[in-house]
C-alpha positions as CSV (number, residue, x, y, z in Angstrom):
1,X,-6.8,-12.1,14.2
2,X,-5.7,-14.7,16.7
3,X,-7.7,-18.0,16.7
4,X,-7.6,-18.2,20.5
5,X,-9.9,-15.2,20.9
6,X,-13.5,-15.6,21.9
7,X,-16.1,-16.0,19.1
8,X,-17.7,-12.6,19.9
9,X,-14.3,-10.9,19.7
10,X,-13.7,-12.6,16.3
11,X,-17.1,-11.4,15.1
12,X,-16.4,-7.9,16.3
13,X,-13.1,-7.9,14.6
14,X,-14.6,-9.0,11.3
15,X,-17.5,-6.5,11.6
16,X,-15.2,-3.6,12.5
17,X,-12.9,-4.5,9.6
18,X,-15.8,-4.7,7.1
19,X,-17.1,-1.3,8.3
20,X,-13.6,0.2,8.2
21,X,-13.1,-1.0,4.6
22,X,-16.2,1.0,3.6
23,X,-15.3,4.0,5.6
24,X,-11.7,4.1,4.3
25,X,-13.0,3.7,0.7
26,X,-15.3,6.6,1.3
27,X,-13.1,8.9,3.4
28,X,-9.5,7.7,2.9
29,X,-7.0,7.5,5.7
30,X,-8.9,10.1,7.7
31,X,-11.9,7.9,8.2
32,X,-13.4,8.5,11.6
33,X,-12.7,5.7,14.1
34,X,-15.7,6.9,16.1
35,X,-17.9,6.6,13.0
36,X,-16.5,3.1,12.4
37,X,-17.4,2.1,16.0
38,X,-20.9,3.6,15.7
39,X,-21.6,1.9,12.4
40,X,-20.3,-1.4,13.7
41,X,-22.4,-1.0,16.8
42,X,-19.4,-1.3,19.2
43,X,-17.7,1.1,21.5
44,X,-14.7,3.1,20.4
45,X,-12.6,1.2,23.0
46,X,-13.5,-2.1,21.2
47,X,-12.2,-0.6,17.9
48,X,-9.0,0.6,19.6
49,X,-8.5,-2.8,21.3
50,X,-8.5,-4.5,17.9
51,X,-6.7,-1.7,16.1
52,X,-4.6,0.3,18.6
53,X,-3.5,2.8,16.0
54,X,-4.8,4.3,12.8
55,X,-1.9,2.7,10.9
56,X,-2.9,-0.8,12.3
57,X,-6.4,-0.2,11.0
58,X,-5.2,1.0,7.6
59,X,-2.8,-2.0,7.3
60,X,-5.6,-4.4,8.1
61,X,-7.9,-2.7,5.5
62,X,-5.1,-2.8,2.9
63,X,-3.9,-6.4,3.6
64,X,-5.9,-8.1,0.7
65,X,-4.5,-5.5,-1.7
66,X,-1.0,-6.0,-0.5
67,X,-1.4,-9.7,-0.8
68,X,-2.6,-9.3,-4.4
69,X,0.4,-7.1,-5.2
70,X,2.7,-9.6,-3.7
71,X,1.2,-12.4,-5.8
72,X,1.5,-10.2,-8.9
73,X,5.2,-9.6,-8.2
74,X,5.8,-13.3,-7.9
75,X,3.9,-13.9,-11.2
76,X,6.2,-11.3,-13.0
77,X,9.4,-12.7,-11.5
78,X,9.9,-15.1,-14.5
79,X,9.3,-12.6,-17.3
80,X,12.0,-12.3,-19.9
81,X,12.5,-8.5,-19.6
82,X,13.4,-7.7,-16.0
83,X,13.0,-4.0,-16.4
84,X,9.5,-4.4,-17.9
85,X,8.5,-6.8,-15.2
86,X,9.6,-4.4,-12.5
87,X,7.9,-1.4,-14.1
88,X,4.7,-3.4,-14.7
89,X,4.6,-4.4,-11.0
90,X,5.3,-0.8,-9.9
91,X,2.6,0.4,-12.3
92,X,0.2,-2.0,-10.5
93,X,1.3,-0.6,-7.1
94,X,0.7,2.9,-8.4
95,X,-2.7,2.0,-9.7
96,X,-3.7,0.3,-6.5
97,X,-2.4,3.1,-4.4
98,X,-4.2,5.8,-6.5
99,X,-7.5,3.9,-6.5
100,X,-7.5,2.3,-3.0
101,X,-8.0,5.2,-0.7
102,X,-5.9,4.8,2.5
103,X,-3.3,2.5,0.9
104,X,-0.8,5.2,0.3
105,X,-1.2,6.4,3.9
106,X,-0.7,2.8,5.1
107,X,2.5,2.7,3.1
108,X,3.8,6.1,4.1
109,X,6.6,6.7,6.5
110,X,4.9,8.5,9.5
111,X,8.1,9.4,11.4
112,X,7.1,7.3,14.5
113,X,10.0,4.9,14.0
114,X,13.5,5.2,12.8
115,X,13.1,2.5,10.1
116,X,10.3,3.4,7.8
117,X,9.9,0.1,5.9
118,X,10.6,-2.5,8.5
119,X,8.2,-1.2,11.1
120,X,5.4,-0.9,8.5
121,X,3.8,-4.3,7.7
122,X,2.4,-3.1,4.3
123,X,5.7,-1.6,3.2
124,X,7.6,-4.7,4.5
125,X,5.4,-7.0,2.5
126,X,5.8,-5.0,-0.7
127,X,9.5,-4.7,-0.1
128,X,9.8,-8.5,0.2
129,X,7.6,-9.0,-2.9
130,X,9.4,-6.5,-5.1
131,X,12.9,-7.4,-4.0
132,X,13.4,-10.3,-6.5
133,X,12.1,-8.1,-9.3
134,X,14.5,-5.3,-8.4
135,X,17.5,-7.6,-7.8
136,X,17.0,-9.1,-11.2
137,X,16.6,-5.8,-13.0
138,X,19.7,-4.4,-11.2
139,X,21.7,-7.6,-12.1
140,X,20.6,-7.0,-15.8
141,X,21.8,-3.4,-15.6
142,X,18.2,-2.2,-16.1
143,X,18.1,-0.2,-12.9
144,X,20.6,2.3,-11.4
145,X,22.8,0.9,-8.7
146,X,21.7,1.7,-5.2
147,X,17.9,1.9,-5.9
148,X,15.9,0.1,-3.2
149,X,12.4,-1.1,-3.1
150,X,11.9,1.3,-0.2
151,X,12.9,4.1,-2.6
152,X,10.4,2.9,-5.1
153,X,7.6,2.6,-2.5
154,X,8.3,6.1,-1.4
155,X,8.0,7.4,-4.9
156,X,4.7,5.5,-5.3
157,X,3.3,6.9,-2.0
158,X,4.3,10.5,-3.1
159,X,2.6,10.1,-6.4
160,X,-0.6,8.6,-4.9
161,X,-0.8,11.3,-2.1
162,X,-0.1,14.1,-4.6
163,X,-2.9,12.9,-6.9
164,X,-5.5,11.9,-4.2
165,X,-7.8,14.9,-4.8
166,X,-7.3,15.1,-8.6
167,X,-10.5,14.7,-10.6
168,X,-9.0,11.5,-12.1
169,X,-6.4,10.3,-9.6
170,X,-5.6,7.0,-11.3
171,X,-4.9,8.6,-14.7
172,X,-2.9,11.4,-13.1
173,X,-0.9,9.0,-10.9
174,X,-0.1,6.9,-14.0
175,X,1.0,10.0,-15.9
176,X,3.3,11.0,-13.1
177,X,4.7,7.5,-12.7
178,X,5.5,7.3,-16.5
179,X,7.2,10.8,-16.2
180,X,9.2,9.5,-13.2
181,X,10.3,6.5,-15.2
182,X,11.1,8.4,-18.4
183,X,12.8,11.3,-16.6
184,X,12.6,15.0,-17.6
185,X,14.9,14.8,-20.6
186,X,13.2,14.8,-24.0
187,X,13.3,11.5,-25.7
188,X,15.6,11.6,-28.7
């Protein structure tokens, strides 16, 4: 929110964002923009002025979570086992994505641009945060060559979206993430 905006515009932004956080938590990425406007006591044009697209709204709602995941990645960068550090961070991303309705949709590639990650502020922030973890794990030979943070985010999004309506989405998402990491081969 730019500091140069009028005080009433800043108040509207904060109010709309607070209402949007509640609506997204209750209804996920399909939260009604009209309902957000009604609850905030503003017109739908005001909501659209602050958040011109649904993705812009979801990104704003998810910003604190993305910042927390970025801090977590930084904290894990110095861990001894680079693979464990990367997997711990990815597990945190899976847990957040499964429990925070709307986050997976904010991270998902929607086809509106040719570059999925770089035109998506949430994905870009996670890519930047996870890159040192992935580079270190790759350097240590703990991750297959050619794996990108964008690939990992896409896997997380797929898991979160696939488990969104499961009776226990967090547990199911964690199970699928562990399966993804282990692979399909029996452990011997």
